[in-house]
C-alpha positions in Angstrom: 0.3 -0.3 -0.1 1.3 3.0 -1.1 2.3 6.1 1.9 0.5 9.2 2.5 1.1 11.8 4.3 -0.5 14.5 6.1 1.0 17.8 4.7 -3.2 19.0 4.0 -4.3 18.0 7.3 -1.5 19.9 9.1 -2.8 23.1 6.9 -6.1 22.3 7.4 -5.8 22.4 10.5 -3.9 25.8 10.8 -6.5 27.3 8.9 -4.8 27.6 5.9 -7.2 25.9 3.0 -4.6 26.5 0.0 -0.4 26.2 -0.4 1.0 28.0 -3.3 5.0 28.4 -2.8 7.2 31.0 -4.6 9.2 29.6 -7.5 12.1 30.9 -4.8 10.5 28.6 -2.2 9.8 25.6 -5.2 13.8 26.6 -5.8 14.7 25.8 -2.1 12.9 22.9 -2.4 13.9 21.6 -4.8 10.7 20.8 -6.8 8.7 21.2 -9.9 4.3 22.9 -8.8 3.1 19.9 -9.6 5.9 17.6 -7.2 4.5 20.2 -4.2 1.4 19.4 -5.8 1.8 15.5 -6.1 2.8 15.6 -2.3 0.4 17.6 -1.4 -3.1 16.4 -2.5 -1.0 12.1 -2.2 -1.2 11.6 -6.0 2.3 11.5 -7.3 3.3 7.5 -9.6 6.7 8.0 -6.7 7.0 7.9 -3.2 8.0 10.9 -1.1 12.2 11.0 -1.6 14.3 11.4 1.8 15.6 14.4 0.1 12.0 15.8 0.2 11.7 14.8 2.9 14.2 17.1 4.5 13.8 20.2 2.8 9.6 19.5 3.1 11.1 19.5 7.0 13.1 22.1 7.1 10.2 24.4 4.9 7.4 23.6 7.8 10.1 24.5 10.3 10.1 27.6 9.3 8.1 28.8 8.4 6.2 27.6 11.7 8.8 27.9 13.7 7.1 31.6 14.2 4.2 30.6 18.1 1.0 29.3 16.1 -1.1 30.9 18.0 -1.3 33.9 16.0 -2.5 32.1 13.4 -6.3 32.1 15.2 -6.6 36.1 15.1 -7.6 36.7 11.4 -5.9 40.0 11.7 -2.3 38.1 12.4 -3.5 35.5 10.2 -3.6 37.2 6.9 0.2 39.4 8.4 1.4 35.7 8.4 0.5 34.9 4.6 1.0 38.7 3.8 4.5 37.2 5.3 4.9 33.9 3.5 3.2 34.6 0.5 1.9 30.8 -0.5 -0.8 30.1 2.5 -4.5 31.1 1.9 -6.6 30.3 4.4 
């Protein structure tokens, strides 16, 4: 059975419904937009590679190292979204 990741669930739990990384962010992840969407949607033909897993873990750490409680306040959430320019709640 193919393994599943929980990226979409992580973002959903934080109230973020859409994730669109910038070109620079995709470059740092070493992914194409197509591959990123495959991973987010658990629909890729290939499982997540170790390097993809490590890149995504680092990326998530960078995003969520801030106090996640700010996402509860709609105004703070918008500020957070604007700062990271890839998340839409």
